[in-house]
C-alpha angles and dihedrals in degrees: 000000000000118000121195127182116221095166132014104165124108134224100357136007112272109189122172145093093295093058099040097113101048097027139244102235120103125247120316124138126182119209120191112195123216089261091057094252112143124226121183123200113210131344103242121149090285087074089077091064092045090052091054089051092050092049091051091060090067096220130111110276119237128162147138115254114205112196117202095197144329105267115126099239086066094048107035095096094065099084089052095047100113099205091061088076093057123093093219094057119106122193118184108196125203137151131072105027096223093050096076092059090046089050091058091049091059083077101036133358091198089229100089140345094324132240100266136039092242122059121225093246090055094062112114097212121097105248122182134174120218105179091200110121095058088061099044145325120310128204124216116185091332095315113121116214119195127185135210128195114249135219098245136121108273089009134260147189137251121205138219120199118201119190113171108310094339131084144169133195127215117197122165132165093026126141109208097179104067096050123096121255086258091059092047089052088053090057091046090053092047094054096035114141096349119154092228134020118192109190139170112257101166099146139055115231090250091053097051096081088066093049106042110150094019091111105245137111140222126241089248092059092045093050089051089051092049093047094048091045092050093228119172101222135017130200120189114216145168090067113203111258090235092054117105124210090256091054092049089053089052090053091051091052092049090049091051092050091050092051091049091050088056092051094253094129093148093057109106113214131187140138124263110257125204110245095021122128128206130191129211118230 
């Protein structure tokens, strides 16, 4: 599998010189399976850049779009995704059931003049909604994709991809702290032994008291999850829009020190970086 980050920022786009290294676009991750099939996780503003890349290839665009939840920072890229205006584009949507309806409302809320000059039903692309993965695992070209419910306002899903002996987990907009120990154990079991865990770490521990119930985690909680789940590599994502590159680097260093203090010296930790590509295995 090939994993490429087109957007790693949380809540709202934050472009500018202070976010150049880790990126200012909101969540969008491209996964290319061993078969060549493309799966995209979330349609944040990074989707615009991915669309430009797809158009440049000159071939009809077809992919699965997995939506983690229905908040706008994970959907706002869709109206600016150039292939969606082409008749030969096919988008197969799955994921959090309420997210598809929210996706259509990015174009028009049906209560007024809408939010965008083009209505959803005027798009030329073929767009379908499966609603499968929320009800059980799906398999795409031999890759099994599981989902887990998240602790987030209005709900959401995290995903685990398994291709052969290798796997990675993507969990964003998830608050680990308010859940019971039983719920935390569920997350530990879901990530257990994966090659790569990508998890929301928007807040610092000292900031969390002001954001309880907002549906995000701290690097401390995510490191604890990775250590207990015995994952091999951890990437922190959904960077707070107020966070500069230097501050993200400080969080990474603090996370590494915490892992080392727990004896997890083999755990590799970094922050997700817009434009970066990873390969599993």
